[in-house]
N, C-alpha and C positions, 0 to 999 in steps of 0.2 A: 518590402512586411512578408509576413511570414503566413505560406499555404498550408492550411491545412495537411491537404496528399493531392500531390502535381497528376497522380494515376500514371505519368508517367514515369518521371524514373522515380528510381528509391534512391530517396536522398538519407545523408544523413542523418536530418533531423530525425526522417520513417523511424531510423535504426535508434536511436536514443530513445524516444517517442514509444517504439515498441517496445523496447530492452525494459524500460520504466514499466510499462504495464503489466507488462509478464514476472519481472520480478513484485509485483505489486499482489500479482493474481498466485502466486504459489506462494508466496508466501499465507495470505488468507487462506489459501487451503491446507499448511501448517500445521496455522491455527486450529482449524476446525477437527481435520483428520487426529490428533492423539489425547483425545479428549482424558481419556481413560491414566494416561501418562500425568498428563497435568493436577490432577486428582488422587492418584498416589501419590505425588508431590506432598499436596499437602496436610492429608494424613486425615483419619477419621475424627479429629476432635471435636468438631463443629457441624451441626448435618448443613446448617440457615446458611452459613459461608463455602463453603466448597460449594451449592447452589450458586449463590452470586456468586463467585468464582468463572462459574462452570457458566452463565450467564455472560460474565464478559467477557469472558476468554474465544467464548462460540462468538459474541456481538463480534469484537474487531476482528477476528476473521472473516465476518459476511461486507464487514464495511473495508476490507482492503479487496474483495474479491468485486464487490460495488466500483470500489474506486477503479480496480484494474480498466473491469469488462469497458467502462466508461466512457474512461480515457484510449484504450484501441477502436471499439467505435466511434468516438470520434473523427479522431486521425483518420479511419478507412474510409467512413463513408462522409465526410470532409468532405466540400470542395470549394476553391475559392479561397480568396480573404476573406477572413470570417472571423469576427469581433469574440463570437460565441466557443469560438475553439481558444481564443487568450485564454475566455473564463474558465472554458474549463479544466486545462490543462493548468493556467496557476492554480488558480483556486484547489485543484487538488494535488498539484505537489507543495501547498500552503496547509492542505488538511493534513498531508502525512508527514510535515514535517513539523506540526501538531502532536500530532498520536506518536512522534520518535521522540517528543521534547517529555510527552509527559512520560510513555516508557519510561524515560531513562530517568527519570528523578522518584517511577516508582524503582524499577529494577530493581536500580543496581547495589540496591541494599538487599534484595535476595540471593539464592545459592541459587535458583533454580536456571541454568544456565543457558536458554533459550530468551530469558528474558533482560539477558546483558548482551545479549547478538543484536536484537530487535529494533534498537533502535537506529543501528546504521544499515539495516539492511531496508527499511522505512524512508532516512533519508538517501542512502545510494541512488532508490529508485524514482524517488521526491525528487532527486539532482538530475536525472536523465529526463523525465518527465519535462522541468523547469528548461532548462540548458534547449534540450531538444523544442519547446515550443521559439525561442531563440533563431533559430540557425534554417 
């Protein structure tokens, strides 16, 4: 059974989980920072639509940051075999997979480049966390 963190040896599962959490946090920060570029890409046609997209764009970034920090903290502070660790890691990976699927469905029809690579980054991060939880 997986041990959240043995504190004695830095194992491959830790590398996978920490890599997935850092990638998720980084992608969340990348979502939050370039808001002006996102708004410029939308144009100035509809003010309400711009505000809705801005709100959703920032919300997705904050969600990614939260998921990444949660996974990191559970792995860092968790001790011993713990069902809570499994639940957090696998549900976080499932959340990233569902976010990636939704972004893939909606983002591939746009010409905005970050929306085209976003699903793959989320799937990579979720896969790292998911497979790290099994080692």
